C-alpha atoms as one frame of an Amber mdcrd trajectory, in Angstrom:
protein
   0.000   0.000   0.000   1.401   3.378  -0.927   1.629   5.972   1.761   0.579
   9.526   0.993   0.404  12.510   3.266  -1.361  15.783   2.922   0.831  18.670
   1.978   0.831  21.762   4.180  -2.216  23.954   3.448  -3.656  21.348   1.057
  -7.403  20.890   1.163  -8.849  17.456   1.702 -10.532  17.501  -1.722  -7.286
  18.225  -3.562  -5.514  15.548  -1.505  -8.168  12.984  -2.467  -7.959  14.039
  -6.108  -4.184  13.560  -6.049  -4.517  10.174  -4.327  -7.110   8.970  -6.836
  -4.885   9.979  -9.734  -2.007   8.043  -8.199  -4.173   4.942  -7.610  -5.526
   5.170 -11.159  -2.034   5.390 -12.610  -0.778   2.428 -10.588  -3.686   0.227
 -11.717  -4.851  -0.584  -8.200  -8.377   0.674  -8.800  -8.809  -1.631 -11.791
  -7.464  -4.569  -9.831  -9.813  -3.914  -6.896 -12.839  -3.634  -9.181 -11.940
  -6.899 -10.915 -11.726  -8.693  -7.578 -14.846  -7.027  -6.180 -17.134  -7.901
  -9.074 -15.637 -11.274 -10.007 -18.253 -13.977 -10.107 -17.398 -17.634 -10.451
 -19.287 -19.132 -13.360 -21.736 -21.803 -12.268 -22.180 -25.005 -14.150 -25.213
 -25.449 -16.384 -26.864 -27.847 -13.918 -26.397 -25.426 -11.012 -27.970 -22.594
 -13.014 -30.907 -24.824 -13.900 -31.384 -25.940 -10.292 -31.389 -22.384  -9.018
 -33.856 -21.346 -11.742 -36.190 -24.203 -10.836 -35.936 -23.341  -7.140 -36.682
 -19.672  -7.847 -39.697 -20.632  -9.946 -41.005 -22.942  -7.216 -40.705 -20.228
  -4.577 -42.489 -17.617  -6.693 -45.267 -20.084  -7.541 -45.691 -20.972  -3.872
 -45.888 -17.345  -2.740 -48.349 -16.506  -5.539 -50.546 -19.442  -4.513 -50.479
 -18.411  -0.853 -51.416 -14.846  -1.809 -54.331 -16.070  -3.923 -55.557 -18.326
  -1.123 -55.274 -15.440   1.335 -52.615 -16.795   3.647 -50.116 -14.092   2.696
 -51.044 -10.404   2.694 -50.902  -8.504  -0.561 -47.754  -6.420  -0.859 -47.852
  -2.809  -1.766 -44.729  -2.542  -3.895 -44.317   1.207  -3.503 -45.113   1.444
   0.206 -41.620   0.726   1.599 -39.667   2.924  -0.809 -38.563   6.155   0.762
 -36.942   8.599  -1.614
């Protein structure tokens, strides 16, 4: 990890700008993003199993809502902008 210090009378914003430029030039930001968003590819059978499971769960919740055992959700009620 590179060590950087603020210069005398340097604002925090300019210090962050300078640090970001240095990280960008060194390639550390790209490396971190690659690691952060890397997703191991699942096999075809695993994808199918998870799709079937998802479908079963949505069908079950829809059935329970129709029967009246689950309350109807108001989709826009919980969103707070």
